[in-house]
N, C-alpha and C positions, 0 to 999 in steps of 0.2 A: 655145086649152090645152097646159096645160101638158108635157113632155116630150113635144110630141105627133110629134118624130121621131128620137126615142130609138133605134128599130130601123135596121137596114139592111134596103134599098139606101139608104132615105133620108137618114141621117144620115150617107153618107159625101157623096150630094149635095147635101144641104145645108151641111155643114163647105165644100166646095168652093165654093157660090155663095158663102158669107158671107168666107172669104177674097179669093175674087178680086175681088170687090165692096167691100174695106177697102185692096187696092191699087191699082185702080185707079179706084174711083170715094170713096170715100168719105175716105180720106186726104188727097187735094187736095182736096175739098169740106172738110173738117175745119182742114183748115191755110189756105185763103184767108180764112172764116169765122174764127177766131183770130186771124188778123192785123189784121182791121176788130177785132174788138172782146170780148173774156174774160171771163167767169163773173165773176172778181174782174180788176180792177189788178194787183194785184202778180205775177199769175199771167207766171211762160215762157211763150212760146207753146208749150215743149215741156211743159210741164207740161199745157196748155187739150188737145193731143192725147193727152196718153196718159189723162187720166183720160175724156175720149170713146171712147177704146180701151177700156180699163177696162169700162167702162161695154157700150159693144157685145157685146163677149166675153165681159160676164157673163149678157146677152140670149141670147145662141147656146148659153152651157148652159142656160136655162131652157126653151126646143126640145129639147134632145138629151138633159140629163139629167147627164152632161159627158165632158169634151173625150179623160181618159185616166182608165186604171182608178187612184182612189183605195186608199191604205192605208185602213183599218177596223178594228177592234176583233176582226174574228173570225182575224187572225192578226200578228204581228211579222213585217214586213215589215224586209227587208236592206238592205245598200247599204255604200254608203265610209264606214267609221268609226262606223258607226250600232248605236247601245247597246242592243238591244231587253230590256225582261224582263215577264215573265209577273207581272200584278199579283193577289194572292187578295183574291177577297171578303168583305165584314164584314156577313153576315146580321145577327149578334148588333147591330151597332152601329146598325140599321134599326129605328128604335123611330117611335110617335108617329102623326101624324098623316101627315107624309109616309111611314110603313109605311102608312095606309087607304087610301093616295091610289096607294100602289103595289099591292096588292090589288086596288085596283078599277080599275086599268089593267094587271095581271096584270106587271107589272113586275118581277122578279126577280133576286137580285144573283148576277153572274159574273163569273170570271174573265176579264179585256182588260187589253190590252197598253200598255204606259207604254216612252217612251223618254229618255234621258239627253243630253243634251248639253253636253263643256265648255266650258269660256274658250281660246280661244287659247294655245299655250304647258305648258297645264296637260292631263296623261292621269289619266283618274281609273277604277278597275275600277267593274265595273256594281255599283252598290250598296256602295260602298266608306264605308266608316264614318267619321264628318265629326269635324273639327277640334272644340273648344271655341268656337273662335272664326269659323268657316264658314258663312253664309245659304247659302241653295238657292231659286231661284226654281223653282216648280209654276206650271207654267204652264197654263190650259185655253183653247184655241182658240176664235177664232170661226168664222163660218159659216154663223149662224143655227140653228143645233142641228139643218141636214142636210146640211151638207158641210164640205170642209176635212177638214184630219187631224192627230192631234200629231205626227207622222212630221216626221224632222229635214226632208225632204226636202221639205216643205210650206212653202208661202209664208209663212206664221204667223211658221214658227220664227224666220224674220229680227227677230220682237219678242227671241225672248230672245238670240241673236246681238249682237243690238246693245247690250242691257242687260249681256252679260256684256263684251264690250268696252266700254262705258262704268264699269261697279261695279269696285271693287277689291276690294269685301266677296266680292261670288259670283262661284265658278268652278263651277258647274254649275249646269246649269238639270237638271228632269225636266218633260215633256208626259204628263197620261193620256191615251190615243185612245178618250173617252168613247161608246159609243153615240150613233149621230144617227139622228135621226126619221125616219119618212118615213106616206103615208099617196096612196088612190088618185090618180092611178093606178098608181101604186108600192105594193106593198104595205104594208100598214100595220105600223109597226114602233118600237118602241122609246119611246113618248111618254113626256111626264114622268109621276115623277121618273126615269128611267134614266139616264141623264148627273148627276143628284144623285148616286145610291147610288154610281155609278163614280169620279165625284169624290172621294167619302167614302173609297172604297179605296185612292185614290190617295193624301191624305193618313195616312191609316195608316199606309199601307207607308212613309211618308215618316218618321213619327214613331215606330211599333214595330214597323218592320222595320231600315231601314237605322242609323233611333239618333239621327234628328234631335230636338231640343227643338223644342218649336212656335212657341217667341220668335226659332228662326233662319230659319223659314219666311215666306217674300215670298207669297202668293198672288199671282198676276197671270193676268185673262184681258184679250180682247179681243172687243168686239161680241157674242153671245153669248154667249162667255166669259166676260165682266165679269157678265153678269146671274149664269151659273153661278158663279162669286168668292160673288156676294151672298148665294145661296143656301146656298152651301155656309157662307160665317160668320154666314147667319142659323139655318141648323139647328145650327151649333155653342153659338149660342150659347144656342138653345131650347130643347136636348135636351144638357144637360150629359155630358160620356163623361170620365168622371177619368181615362181616358189619352187623351184628344184637346183638350187646352184650344184657344181663337181661337189661331189662326196672330200672327206677331209682328208682319204688316200684311200691308195687300193693297193691289193697283192696278187700276184701272178705265179699259180702256182705249176709248176709245170705247164704253161699256158698256151693249147695248141692253136699257133696264127699264123700256120702256111697253111689252109686248107686242100692249095693245089700241090703242084708235081716241081717247082721249082728248087726244093731242097731233096729233091730226088736223084742226087746223082753219083754214079760209080764213086764209093770212096767216104761218102760225106755219111754221117752219122743214119740217116736214115736206116742204110745197110749193113755198115762195119760194126754197129752197137744192137746188132739182130740177134744178140748171144748171149747178149748185157741185161734187156731189157724183155717186158713181158709180154708188153705191146709188138705186134705183125711184121716183119717188113712188107713195104708195098711190094705188089706182087703177089707176094706169099696168101694163101687163105684168111681170111680173114675179114673185121665188120668197116675196115678203113675205108675202102672204098665205098661201099651202099652208105654208110656213115655221110660222106659228104652229099652224095647221091642225093637220101632222102635230104639233108637239110639247104641244099641250096634249090631244091624245088625248078618252078617253072624259071628258074633263073640262068638256070645253065650252069654247065662245068667250065663256062668260059671267065664266068661270076670271080669263082673258085681262085684263079689266078688274078683279076687285076682288083677288085672289090676289097675294099682298106678294110668295112667293116666284118667281114667272111677271114680275109688273108693281109694284117697287118703286117706282116712279115715277106711276105711274097716278092720276089724279085722283079714282077711287073710292075709293085705298087710304086708310087714314090716316094720317096723317104719325107721325112713333116709330118707335121699335124701335131705336136705334142707339146708344143709350147702351153698350152691350157690346163694343161694335164695337172693332177695333185702332185702333192708326192705321190710316189709307186715303191715297190718292192719285190723282185721279181726272184725267185725260186726253180732254180734249172739241178736235173741227174745228170750229172758228168757220165753216164753210163746207158741212156736214156735215148731212143732214136728220137727222137724233138729236139734234142740239143743242140743241132746247129741254127737252127732255126728263133731258138728261143734267145743263142748270141744277135740273128741277125734284129733281131726286137732289142735288145739291152743297145745295141747298138743306135739305132733308131733314136730310140726313147732318152738315152744319155745326151746325141748326139743337140736334141731342141731343150732337154729339161734342162740338161747340165747333170754332173756327177752330184753336186749338194741335194737335188731333189729325187734321185735315183740310186736306190739300195739294191745290188747284186748279190746273193750268196748261190754258190753253188757246192755241191755234195758231190765229191771228186766219182765216188764209186754207186754215187747213187741212180737208183728205177726210177722210172715215168712216174713222178705223181708219192712220192716214195713217203711222204705225209699220212699216209692213208691208212700204212702199215704199222702197224705196235712194234714188230718184227725187226723193222729198218734202222736198229739202232746202233754206233753213236749217231747219223746223222741227222735222225727226224730229231731228235732232243736237242744240237746245237741248232738246227733251226728253226725249233722254237721258240729256242730263247733269244737270238738273233733278231727271231719277229716281236715279240715280248720289249725288246730293247726299244726299236724303231719304233712301235707303236706309244709309249710310252712319251717319245720325243713328237710327236708330231701334233 
C-alpha cells in the first residue's frame, strides 16, 4: 500500500532498516552485479550504482511519504540567499474550458510563492526590472505533480543553476511553487488544473509585474514540469490574452507527455528500459499510478488518455495543435522509461512547427531528467551547452 509507513514509529523503524540494508547488503551486491554487467555498456560503475541507489530511495519515499519536510505553496521557505516572493492569482485570466475544469474540480486561484535565483557573480533585487536585452528562465519543476519544490534548495534547482552557468543571455531564473496534487490515503488536494492556474499566475508576474516582454521569457519544465510547460503554452495559444502573448521559447526536459497507458506496450521503453532508469516501470510498486490519479482528480482516468492538456503525446489524442507554439527545445534520455512518448511528442511538434523551430537533443544513455544530477556527465554538460546555444539564437 502506498505510504503505509508514513506515521511514527513505523516510519523511523522502516527508514533505519532501509539505510542499514543499503550499507551492509545492497551496496556490496550492486557493486558486484555492476562489475559483471551494467544496464548500458557506456555507464561507469559509479553511474550504475547511483541509478540503483536513486531508484531505491524513491521506493522508500513511496512507503513513507517523505524523508524530510519539503517547501510547498503554503509558505515562503527561507535559507541562505533565498529570494522568495508572493505571486498574486489572476482569476480574470482563467477562462474557457480550463475554467470549466477548475469549477468541476473546485479549484480556485490562490496566492503562491515563487523563488528567484541569480547567475553566479550577479545580484539582483527581488523582482528587479529587466534590461532590454535580458532573457529570463521561468522554471516549472518536476516531481509527478505530487512531489519536489520550486525552492532553490530542491534538487530540481540544479537545472536552473546549470542553465545559468552555461548561458550568457540568462542571468536569473524564476520558479513558481505551484500546488501539488494528492489523493487517498492522503487528503484529496489540488487536482488539475491547479498547477496550470498557478503557472499562469507566475507567467503574469514576470510579464505584468516585473516587466519582461514575453519574447524575453524561456519557459523550462522537467518531467511533470515539461507537461506543465506544454499546458501553459497551449493555454496561452488557445485563449489569447492581449497582455500575455506566448513566450520566446519553451524548453522541455524529459517531459511527461502521456499520463495514460498508450505507450505502455510490451517492448516499449516503458518496460524495456526498466533497468536503465530510476523510474519504476508500470505495474510495479511506485507512485506513477497514484500521481496520475491524484492529478487528474474528478476528470477521471479516461481524461489521461484523451485530454491534450494532460497527455499531448497520447495515441488517443489527435495530432496537431502546435502551429502557433514558439521555438521549442526537447531533451530526452535514451535510457529513460518516457523515451517513446517523448519521441511521439517530437514528431507531432515537428510536423506542425517545422524542423527550424524545434530542436531535439537526445543523450543516448541518459536517464530520466538527467540534468538534475551533477554526476551525469558528460551528457549533462553537453546538453547544457546545446541549450545555451539555442537560447542565444532566440
